[in-house]
LOZA-527707 format. One record per atom (N, C-alpha, C, O): z, y, x; atom name; residue number from 1; residue in three letters. Coordinates in nm, 2 decimals. Each point is the difference from the previous one (the first is absolute). Example, Ala and Ser with C-alpha at 12.3 -4.5 7.8 and 13.67 -1.06 7.14 Angstrom:
<kolpas>
     zz     yy     xx lomi rovo mardren
   0.78  -0.57   1.32    N    1     ALA
   0.00   0.12  -0.09   CA    1     ALA
   0.00   0.12   0.09    C    1     ALA
   0.07   0.00   0.10    O    1     ALA
  -0.14   0.11  -0.14    N    2     SER
   0.00   0.11   0.09   CA    2     SER
   0.08   0.11  -0.08    C    2     SER
   0.01   0.11   0.05    O    2     SER
</kolpas>
This chain:
<kolpas>
     zz     yy     xx lomi rovo mardren
   0.70   1.33  -1.14    N    1     UNK
  -0.02   0.08   0.13   CA    1     UNK
   0.14   0.01   0.06    C    1     UNK
   0.10  -0.01  -0.06    O    1     UNK
  -0.10   0.03   0.19    N    2     UNK
   0.12   0.01   0.08   CA    2     UNK
   0.08   0.13  -0.03    C    2     UNK
  -0.07   0.10  -0.02    O    2     UNK
   0.20  -0.11   0.02    N    3     UNK
   0.08   0.12  -0.03   CA    3     UNK
   0.01   0.08   0.12    C    3     UNK
   0.00   0.13  -0.01    O    3     UNK
   0.01  -0.19   0.13    N    4     UNK
   0.01   0.07   0.13   CA    4     UNK
  -0.11  -0.04   0.09    C    4     UNK
  -0.05  -0.11  -0.01    O    4     UNK
   0.02   0.20   0.10    N    5     UNK
  -0.11  -0.04   0.10   CA    5     UNK
   0.04  -0.12   0.08    C    5     UNK
  -0.08  -0.08   0.04    O    5     UNK
   0.21   0.07  -0.01    N    6     UNK
   0.05  -0.12   0.08   CA    6     UNK
  -0.02  -0.13  -0.07    C    6     UNK
  -0.01  -0.10   0.07    O    6     UNK
   0.00   0.10  -0.20    N    7     UNK
  -0.02  -0.12  -0.08   CA    7     UNK
  -0.14  -0.06   0.03    C    7     UNK
  -0.02  -0.12  -0.02    O    7     UNK
  -0.07   0.20   0.08    N    8     UNK
  -0.13  -0.05   0.03   CA    8     UNK
  -0.02  -0.06   0.13    C    8     UNK
  -0.10  -0.06   0.04    O    8     UNK
   0.21   0.06   0.04    N    9     UNK
   0.00  -0.06   0.14   CA    9     UNK
   0.00  -0.15  -0.01    C    9     UNK
   0.07  -0.05  -0.09    O    9     UNK
  -0.14  -0.01   0.18    N   10     UNK
   0.01  -0.15   0.01   CA   10     UNK
   0.14  -0.03   0.06    C   10     UNK
   0.06   0.08   0.08    O   10     UNK
  -0.01  -0.20  -0.12    N   11     UNK
   0.14  -0.04   0.06   CA   11     UNK
  -0.01  -0.01   0.15    C   11     UNK
  -0.09  -0.06   0.05    O   11     UNK
   0.19   0.12   0.01    N   12     UNK
   0.01   0.00   0.15   CA   12     UNK
   0.00  -0.14   0.05    C   12     UNK
  -0.05  -0.03   0.11    O   12     UNK
   0.12  -0.06  -0.17    N   13     UNK
   0.01  -0.14   0.04   CA   13     UNK
  -0.13  -0.07   0.01    C   13     UNK
  -0.03  -0.08   0.09    O   13     UNK
  -0.05   0.11  -0.19    N   14     UNK
  -0.14  -0.07  -0.01   CA   14     UNK
  -0.08   0.06   0.11    C   14     UNK
  -0.07  -0.08   0.07    O   14     UNK
   0.07   0.21  -0.05    N   15     UNK
  -0.08   0.06   0.11   CA   15     UNK
   0.05  -0.05   0.14    C   15     UNK
  -0.08  -0.03   0.09    O   15     UNK
   0.21   0.02  -0.08    N   16     UNK
   0.06  -0.05   0.13   CA   16     UNK
  -0.05  -0.14   0.03    C   16     UNK
  -0.04  -0.04   0.11    O   16     UNK
   0.04  -0.05  -0.21    N   17     UNK
  -0.05  -0.14   0.01   CA   17     UNK
  -0.14   0.00   0.05    C   17     UNK
  -0.04  -0.08   0.08    O   17     UNK
  -0.05   0.16  -0.15    N   18     UNK
  -0.14   0.00   0.04   CA   18     UNK
  -0.02   0.05   0.14    C   18     UNK
  -0.08  -0.06   0.08    O   18     UNK
   0.15   0.16  -0.04    N   19     UNK
  -0.01   0.06   0.13   CA   19     UNK
   0.05  -0.11   0.11    C   19     UNK
  -0.07  -0.02   0.10    O   19     UNK
   0.18  -0.04  -0.13    N   20     UNK
   0.05  -0.10   0.10   CA   20     UNK
  -0.10  -0.12   0.01    C   20     UNK
  -0.02  -0.05   0.11    O   20     UNK
  -0.05   0.01  -0.21    N   21     UNK
  -0.10  -0.10   0.00   CA   21     UNK
  -0.12   0.04   0.08    C   21     UNK
  -0.07  -0.09   0.06    O   21     UNK
   0.04   0.22  -0.06    N   22     UNK
  -0.12   0.05   0.07   CA   22     UNK
   0.02   0.02   0.15    C   22     UNK
  -0.09   0.00   0.07    O   22     UNK
   0.22   0.02  -0.03    N   23     UNK
   0.03   0.03   0.14   CA   23     UNK
   0.02  -0.12   0.08    C   23     UNK
   0.05  -0.11  -0.06    O   23     UNK
  -0.07   0.11   0.19    N   24     UNK
   0.03  -0.11   0.09   CA   24     UNK
   0.15  -0.02   0.00    C   24     UNK
   0.08   0.10  -0.02    O   24     UNK
  -0.03  -0.22   0.05    N   25     UNK
   0.14  -0.02   0.00   CA   25     UNK
   0.06   0.08   0.12    C   25     UNK
  -0.06   0.02   0.10    O   25     UNK
   0.19   0.02  -0.12    N   26     UNK
   0.06   0.08   0.10   CA   26     UNK
  -0.02   0.15  -0.02    C   26     UNK
   0.07   0.08   0.07    O   26     UNK
  -0.16  -0.03  -0.15    N   27     UNK
  -0.02   0.14  -0.03   CA   27     UNK
   0.08   0.04  -0.12    C   27     UNK
   0.00  -0.06  -0.10    O   27     UNK
   0.08   0.17   0.12    N   28     UNK
   0.08   0.04  -0.11   CA   28     UNK
  -0.05   0.14  -0.05    C   28     UNK
  -0.07   0.07   0.07    O   28     UNK
   0.11  -0.04  -0.19    N   29     UNK
  -0.05   0.12  -0.06   CA   29     UNK
   0.12   0.08  -0.05    C   29     UNK
   0.09  -0.06  -0.06    O   29     UNK
  -0.08   0.19   0.09    N   30     UNK
   0.11   0.08  -0.03   CA   30     UNK
   0.01   0.02  -0.15    C   30     UNK
  -0.10  -0.02  -0.07    O   30     UNK
   0.21   0.06   0.02    N   31     UNK
   0.02   0.02  -0.14   CA   31     UNK
  -0.09   0.12  -0.05    C   31     UNK
  -0.06   0.00  -0.10    O   31     UNK
   0.05   0.10   0.19    N   32     UNK
  -0.08   0.11  -0.03   CA   32     UNK
  -0.15  -0.04  -0.01    C   32     UNK
  -0.07   0.05  -0.09    O   32     UNK
   0.02  -0.14   0.18    N   33     UNK
  -0.13  -0.04  -0.01   CA   33     UNK
  -0.03  -0.09  -0.13    C   33     UNK
  -0.10   0.02  -0.06    O   33     UNK
   0.20  -0.10   0.03    N   34     UNK
  -0.01  -0.08  -0.12   CA   34     UNK
  -0.01   0.09  -0.13    C   34     UNK
  -0.08  -0.03  -0.09    O   34     UNK
   0.16   0.13   0.09    N   35     UNK
   0.00   0.09  -0.11   CA   35     UNK
  -0.13   0.07  -0.01    C   35     UNK
  -0.06   0.02  -0.11    O   35     UNK
   0.01   0.03   0.22    N   36     UNK
  -0.13   0.07   0.01   CA   36     UNK
  -0.12  -0.10  -0.05    C   36     UNK
  -0.09   0.05  -0.07    O   36     UNK
   0.10  -0.17   0.12    N   37     UNK
  -0.11  -0.10  -0.05   CA   37     UNK
   0.01  -0.02  -0.15    C   37     UNK
  -0.10  -0.02  -0.06    O   37     UNK
   0.22   0.01   0.01    N   38     UNK
   0.02  -0.03  -0.14   CA   38     UNK
  -0.05   0.12  -0.08    C   38     UNK
  -0.07  -0.02  -0.10    O   38     UNK
   0.09   0.14   0.14    N   39     UNK
  -0.05   0.12  -0.07   CA   39     UNK
  -0.15   0.00   0.01    C   39     UNK
  -0.07   0.03  -0.10    O   39     UNK
   0.01  -0.06   0.22    N   40     UNK
  -0.14   0.00   0.02   CA   40     UNK
  -0.07  -0.10  -0.09    C   40     UNK
  -0.10   0.02  -0.06    O   40     UNK
   0.16  -0.14   0.06    N   41     UNK
  -0.05  -0.11  -0.09   CA   41     UNK
   0.00   0.04  -0.14    C   41     UNK
  -0.09  -0.03  -0.08    O   41     UNK
   0.20   0.09   0.03    N   42     UNK
   0.01   0.05  -0.14   CA   42     UNK
  -0.11   0.10  -0.03    C   42     UNK
  -0.06  -0.01  -0.11    O   42     UNK
   0.04   0.10   0.20    N   43     UNK
  -0.11   0.10  -0.02   CA   43     UNK
  -0.13  -0.07  -0.01    C   43     UNK
  -0.08   0.04  -0.09    O   43     UNK
   0.05  -0.13   0.18    N   44     UNK
  -0.12  -0.07   0.00   CA   44     UNK
  -0.02  -0.08  -0.14    C   44     UNK
  -0.11   0.01  -0.05    O   44     UNK
   0.21  -0.08   0.01    N   45     UNK
  -0.01  -0.07  -0.13   CA   45     UNK
  -0.03   0.10  -0.11    C   45     UNK
  -0.08  -0.03  -0.09    O   45     UNK
   0.15   0.14   0.08    N   46     UNK
  -0.03   0.10  -0.10   CA   46     UNK
  -0.14   0.05   0.01    C   46     UNK
  -0.06   0.02  -0.11    O   46     UNK
   0.01   0.00   0.23    N   47     UNK
  -0.14   0.05   0.02   CA   47     UNK
  -0.10  -0.10  -0.05    C   47     UNK
  -0.09   0.04  -0.08    O   47     UNK
   0.11  -0.16   0.11    N   48     UNK
  -0.10  -0.11  -0.04   CA   48     UNK
   0.02  -0.01  -0.16    C   48     UNK
  -0.11  -0.02  -0.06    O   48     UNK
   0.23   0.02   0.01    N   49     UNK
   0.02  -0.01  -0.14   CA   49     UNK
  -0.07   0.11  -0.08    C   49     UNK
  -0.06  -0.02  -0.10    O   49     UNK
   0.07   0.14   0.16    N   50     UNK
  -0.07   0.12  -0.06   CA   50     UNK
  -0.15  -0.02   0.00    C   50     UNK
  -0.06   0.03  -0.11    O   50     UNK
   0.01  -0.08   0.22    N   51     UNK
  -0.15  -0.02   0.01   CA   51     UNK
  -0.04  -0.11  -0.10    C   51     UNK
  -0.11   0.01  -0.07    O   51     UNK
   0.19  -0.11   0.06    N   52     UNK
  -0.04  -0.12  -0.09   CA   52     UNK
   0.02   0.05  -0.14    C   52     UNK
  -0.08  -0.04  -0.09    O   52     UNK
   0.17   0.12   0.06    N   53     UNK
   0.02   0.06  -0.14   CA   53     UNK
  -0.12   0.08  -0.04    C   53     UNK
  -0.04  -0.01  -0.11    O   53     UNK
  -0.01   0.09   0.20    N   54     UNK
  -0.12   0.08  -0.03   CA   54     UNK
  -0.12  -0.09  -0.03    C   54     UNK
  -0.08   0.03  -0.09    O   54     UNK
   0.07  -0.14   0.16    N   55     UNK
  -0.11  -0.10  -0.03   CA   55     UNK
   0.01  -0.06  -0.14    C   55     UNK
  -0.09   0.00  -0.08    O   55     UNK
   0.22  -0.03   0.05    N   56     UNK
   0.03  -0.06  -0.14   CA   56     UNK
  -0.04   0.11  -0.11    C   56     UNK
  -0.06  -0.04  -0.10    O   56     UNK
   0.10   0.16   0.13    N   57     UNK
  -0.02   0.11  -0.10   CA   57     UNK
  -0.15   0.02  -0.02    C   57     UNK
  -0.05   0.02  -0.11    O   57     UNK
  -0.03  -0.02   0.23    N   58     UNK
  -0.14   0.02  -0.01   CA   58     UNK
  -0.07  -0.11  -0.07    C   58     UNK
  -0.11   0.02  -0.06    O   58     UNK
   0.16  -0.14   0.06    N   59     UNK
  -0.06  -0.11  -0.07   CA   59     UNK
   0.06  -0.02  -0.14    C   59     UNK
  -0.04  -0.09  -0.07    O   59     UNK
   0.12   0.19   0.03    N   60     UNK
   0.06   0.01  -0.13   CA   60     UNK
   0.08  -0.13  -0.04    C   60     UNK
  -0.02  -0.06  -0.11    O   60     UNK
   0.10   0.01   0.21    N   61     UNK
   0.08  -0.11  -0.02   CA   61     UNK
   0.15   0.04   0.01    C   61     UNK
   0.02   0.11   0.05    O   61     UNK
   0.07  -0.20  -0.09    N   62     UNK
   0.14   0.03   0.01   CA   62     UNK
   0.07  -0.08   0.11    C   62     UNK
   0.10   0.04   0.05    O   62     UNK
  -0.15  -0.16  -0.02    N   63     UNK
   0.07  -0.09   0.09   CA   63     UNK
  -0.07   0.01   0.14    C   63     UNK
  -0.12   0.00   0.02    O   63     UNK
   0.21   0.02   0.08    N   64     UNK
  -0.04   0.01   0.14   CA   64     UNK
   0.00  -0.15   0.05    C   64     UNK
   0.09  -0.07  -0.01    O   64     UNK
  -0.21   0.03   0.08    N   65     UNK
  -0.01  -0.13   0.05   CA   65     UNK
   0.00  -0.01   0.15    C   65     UNK
  -0.01   0.11   0.07    O   65     UNK
   0.01  -0.22  -0.01    N   66     UNK
  -0.01  -0.02   0.14   CA   66     UNK
  -0.13   0.05   0.05    C   66     UNK
  -0.01   0.06   0.11    O   66     UNK
  -0.10  -0.08  -0.18    N   67     UNK
  -0.13   0.05   0.04   CA   67     UNK
   0.00   0.15   0.00    C   67     UNK
  -0.07   0.06   0.08    O   67     UNK
   0.14   0.01  -0.17    N   68     UNK
   0.01   0.14   0.00   CA   68     UNK
   0.07   0.05   0.13    C   68     UNK
  -0.04   0.10   0.06    O   68     UNK
   0.14  -0.17  -0.01    N   69     UNK
   0.06   0.03   0.13   CA   69     UNK
  -0.09  -0.01   0.11    C   69     UNK
  -0.01   0.08   0.09    O   69     UNK
  -0.07  -0.19  -0.09    N   70     UNK
  -0.10  -0.02   0.11   CA   70     UNK
  -0.11   0.11  -0.01    C   70     UNK
  -0.03   0.06   0.11    O   70     UNK
  -0.01  -0.02  -0.23    N   71     UNK
  -0.10   0.11  -0.01   CA   71     UNK
   0.06   0.13   0.05    C   71     UNK
  -0.07   0.08   0.06    O   71     UNK
   0.20  -0.06  -0.09    N   72     UNK
   0.07   0.12   0.04   CA   72     UNK
   0.00   0.01   0.15    C   72     UNK
  -0.01   0.10   0.06    O   72     UNK
   0.04  -0.22   0.01    N   73     UNK
   0.00   0.00   0.14   CA   73     UNK
  -0.13   0.04   0.06    C   73     UNK
  -0.01   0.07   0.10    O   73     UNK
  -0.10  -0.11  -0.17    N   74     UNK
  -0.13   0.05   0.05   CA   74     UNK
  -0.02   0.15  -0.02    C   74     UNK
  -0.05   0.07   0.09    O   74     UNK
   0.09  -0.03  -0.21    N   75     UNK
  -0.01   0.15  -0.03   CA   75     UNK
   0.08   0.09   0.10    C   75     UNK
  -0.05   0.10   0.03    O   75     UNK
   0.16  -0.15   0.01    N   76     UNK
   0.08   0.08   0.09   CA   76     UNK
  -0.03  -0.03   0.15    C   76     UNK
   0.07   0.04   0.09    O   76     UNK
  -0.18  -0.11  -0.07    N   77     UNK
  -0.05  -0.03   0.13   CA   77     UNK
   0.09  -0.09   0.09    C   77     UNK
   0.01   0.03   0.12    O   77     UNK
   0.05  -0.13  -0.18    N   78     UNK
   0.08  -0.10   0.07   CA   78     UNK
  -0.08  -0.13   0.00    C   78     UNK
   0.05  -0.10  -0.03    O   78     UNK
  -0.18   0.11   0.07    N   79     UNK
  -0.09  -0.11  -0.01   CA   79     UNK
   0.04  -0.12   0.08    C   79     UNK
  -0.02  -0.11  -0.04    O   79     UNK
   0.09   0.13   0.15    N   80     UNK
   0.03  -0.11   0.09   CA   80     UNK
   0.11  -0.09  -0.07    C   80     UNK
   0.02  -0.12   0.05    O   80     UNK
   0.04   0.17  -0.15    N   81     UNK
   0.10  -0.08  -0.07   CA   81     UNK
  -0.05  -0.07  -0.13    C   81     UNK
   0.07  -0.08  -0.06    O   81     UNK
  -0.19   0.11   0.02    N   82     UNK
  -0.06  -0.05  -0.12   CA   82     UNK
  -0.01  -0.15   0.01    C   82     UNK
   0.04  -0.07  -0.10    O   82     UNK
  -0.10   0.02   0.20    N   83     UNK
  -0.02  -0.15   0.01   CA   83     UNK
   0.13  -0.08   0.01    C   83     UNK
   0.01  -0.09  -0.08    O   83     UNK
   0.08   0.13   0.16    N   84     UNK
   0.13  -0.07   0.00   CA   84     UNK
   0.07   0.01  -0.13    C   84     UNK
   0.07  -0.10  -0.05    O   84     UNK
  -0.08   0.21  -0.01    N   85     UNK
   0.07   0.02  -0.13   CA   85     UNK
  -0.07  -0.08  -0.11    C   85     UNK
   0.07  -0.06  -0.09    O   85     UNK
  -0.20   0.05   0.09    N   86     UNK
  -0.07  -0.09  -0.09   CA   86     UNK
   0.04  -0.14   0.02    C   86     UNK
   0.01  -0.08  -0.10    O   86     UNK
   0.00   0.03   0.22    N   87     UNK
   0.04  -0.13   0.03   CA   87     UNK
   0.14  -0.03  -0.05    C   87     UNK
   0.03  -0.11  -0.06    O   87     UNK
   0.06   0.21   0.08    N   88     UNK
   0.14  -0.02  -0.05   CA   88     UNK
   0.00   0.00  -0.15    C   88     UNK
   0.08  -0.08  -0.05    O   88     UNK
  -0.16   0.15  -0.01    N   89     UNK
  -0.01   0.00  -0.15   CA   89     UNK
  -0.05  -0.13  -0.05    C   89     UNK
   0.06  -0.06  -0.10    O   89     UNK
  -0.16   0.00   0.16    N   90     UNK
  -0.05  -0.13  -0.04   CA   90     UNK
   0.11  -0.11   0.03    C   90     UNK
   0.01  -0.09  -0.09    O   90     UNK
   0.06   0.10   0.20    N   91     UNK
   0.10  -0.09   0.03   CA   91     UNK
   0.11   0.01  -0.11    C   91     UNK
   0.05  -0.11  -0.05    O   91     UNK
  -0.01   0.23   0.01    N   92     UNK
   0.10   0.02  -0.10   CA   92     UNK
  -0.05  -0.06  -0.13    C   92     UNK
   0.08  -0.07  -0.07    O   92     UNK
  -0.20   0.09   0.03    N   93     UNK
  -0.05  -0.05  -0.13   CA   93     UNK
   0.00  -0.15   0.00    C   93     UNK
   0.03  -0.07  -0.10    O   93     UNK
  -0.07   0.01   0.22    N   94     UNK
   0.00  -0.15   0.01   CA   94     UNK
   0.14  -0.05  -0.02    C   94     UNK
   0.03  -0.10  -0.07    O   94     UNK
   0.07   0.16   0.14    N   95     UNK
   0.14  -0.04   0.00   CA   95     UNK
   0.05   0.01  -0.15    C   95     UNK
   0.08  -0.08  -0.05    O   95     UNK
  -0.11   0.19  -0.01    N   96     UNK
   0.05   0.03  -0.13   CA   96     UNK
  -0.06  -0.10  -0.10    C   96     UNK
   0.07  -0.05  -0.09    O   96     UNK
  -0.19   0.02   0.11    N   97     UNK
  -0.07  -0.10  -0.09   CA   97     UNK
   0.07  -0.14   0.02    C   97     UNK
   0.02  -0.07  -0.10    O   97     UNK
   0.00   0.03   0.22    N   98     UNK
   0.07  -0.13   0.03   CA   98     UNK
   0.14   0.00  -0.06    C   98     UNK
   0.03  -0.10  -0.05    O   98     UNK
   0.04   0.21   0.06    N   99     UNK
   0.14   0.00  -0.06   CA   99     UNK
  -0.01  -0.01  -0.15    C   99     UNK
   0.08  -0.07  -0.06    O   99     UNK
  -0.18   0.13   0.00    N  100     UNK
  -0.01   0.00  -0.14   CA  100     UNK
  -0.04  -0.14  -0.05    C  100     UNK
   0.05  -0.06  -0.09    O  100     UNK
  -0.14  -0.01   0.17    N  101     UNK
  -0.04  -0.13  -0.03   CA  101     UNK
   0.12  -0.10   0.01    C  101     UNK
   0.02  -0.09  -0.08    O  101     UNK
   0.05   0.11   0.19    N  102     UNK
   0.12  -0.09   0.02   CA  102     UNK
   0.10   0.02  -0.12    C  102     UNK
   0.06  -0.09  -0.04    O  102     UNK
  -0.04   0.22   0.00    N  103     UNK
   0.09   0.03  -0.11   CA  103     UNK
  -0.04  -0.07  -0.13    C  103     UNK
   0.08  -0.05  -0.07    O  103     UNK
  -0.21   0.07   0.05    N  104     UNK
  -0.06  -0.06  -0.13   CA  104     UNK
   0.02  -0.15   0.00    C  104     UNK
   0.03  -0.06  -0.10    O  104     UNK
  -0.06  -0.01   0.22    N  105     UNK
   0.01  -0.14   0.01   CA  105     UNK
   0.14  -0.04  -0.02    C  105     UNK
   0.03  -0.10  -0.07    O  105     UNK
   0.07   0.17   0.13    N  106     UNK
   0.14  -0.03  -0.02   CA  106     UNK
   0.04   0.01  -0.15    C  106     UNK
   0.07  -0.09  -0.05    O  106     UNK
  -0.12   0.19  -0.01    N  107     UNK
   0.03   0.03  -0.14   CA  107     UNK
  -0.06  -0.12  -0.09    C  107     UNK
   0.07  -0.05  -0.09    O  107     UNK
  -0.19   0.01   0.12    N  108     UNK
  -0.06  -0.11  -0.07   CA  108     UNK
   0.08  -0.13   0.02    C  108     UNK
   0.01  -0.07  -0.10    O  108     UNK
   0.03   0.05   0.22    N  109     UNK
   0.08  -0.12   0.03   CA  109     UNK
   0.13   0.00  -0.08    C  109     UNK
   0.04  -0.11  -0.05    O  109     UNK
   0.02   0.22   0.04    N  110     UNK
   0.13   0.02  -0.07   CA  110     UNK
  -0.02  -0.03  -0.15    C  110     UNK
   0.08  -0.06  -0.07    O  110     UNK
  -0.19   0.11   0.02    N  111     UNK
  -0.04  -0.02  -0.14   CA  111     UNK
  -0.02  -0.14  -0.03    C  111     UNK
   0.04  -0.06  -0.10    O  111     UNK
  -0.12  -0.01   0.19    N  112     UNK
  -0.02  -0.14  -0.01   CA  112     UNK
   0.13  -0.08   0.00    C  112     UNK
   0.01  -0.10  -0.08    O  112     UNK
   0.08   0.13   0.16    N  113     UNK
   0.13  -0.07   0.01   CA  113     UNK
   0.08   0.02  -0.13    C  113     UNK
   0.06  -0.09  -0.04    O  113     UNK
  -0.07   0.21  -0.01    N  114     UNK
   0.07   0.03  -0.13   CA  114     UNK
  -0.06  -0.09  -0.11    C  114     UNK
   0.08  -0.05  -0.09    O  114     UNK
  -0.21   0.04   0.08    N  115     UNK
  -0.06  -0.08  -0.10   CA  115     UNK
   0.04  -0.14   0.01    C  115     UNK
   0.02  -0.07  -0.10    O  115     UNK
  -0.02   0.02   0.22    N  116     UNK
   0.04  -0.14   0.03   CA  116     UNK
   0.14  -0.03  -0.05    C  116     UNK
   0.04  -0.10  -0.06    O  116     UNK
   0.05   0.20   0.09    N  117     UNK
   0.14  -0.01  -0.04   CA  117     UNK
   0.02   0.00  -0.15    C  117     UNK
   0.09  -0.07  -0.05    O  117     UNK
  -0.18   0.14  -0.02    N  118     UNK
   0.01   0.02  -0.15   CA  118     UNK
  -0.04  -0.13  -0.07    C  118     UNK
   0.05  -0.03  -0.11    O  118     UNK
  -0.13  -0.05   0.18    N  119     UNK
  -0.05  -0.12  -0.06   CA  119     UNK
   0.10  -0.11  -0.01    C  119     UNK
  -0.02  -0.11  -0.05    O  119     UNK
</kolpas>
């Protein structure tokens, strides 16, 4: 658990990057606004995490999953974000699976090369 409340805040640089990507070019955001957005985003993440944790506890499980987060979004009535979040989760799973497959293939190729060298 975090020692100080500030430890729970999202990094300002990450929030700034997200905000800049969302705004049209030429629009600037004051430091005060960036700080406010970072704090609001941190509160939102904690709120969703709390709702997802309740789902996990009610199902008598210990691990929080992406589906728990989606279910939490429904529970806290952020329904309009459920579909895009589900799509992002599926995209993440696809990318993670592809990375794992590529890693396994590379490992197998390295093992094959070692066997050839030993002969």
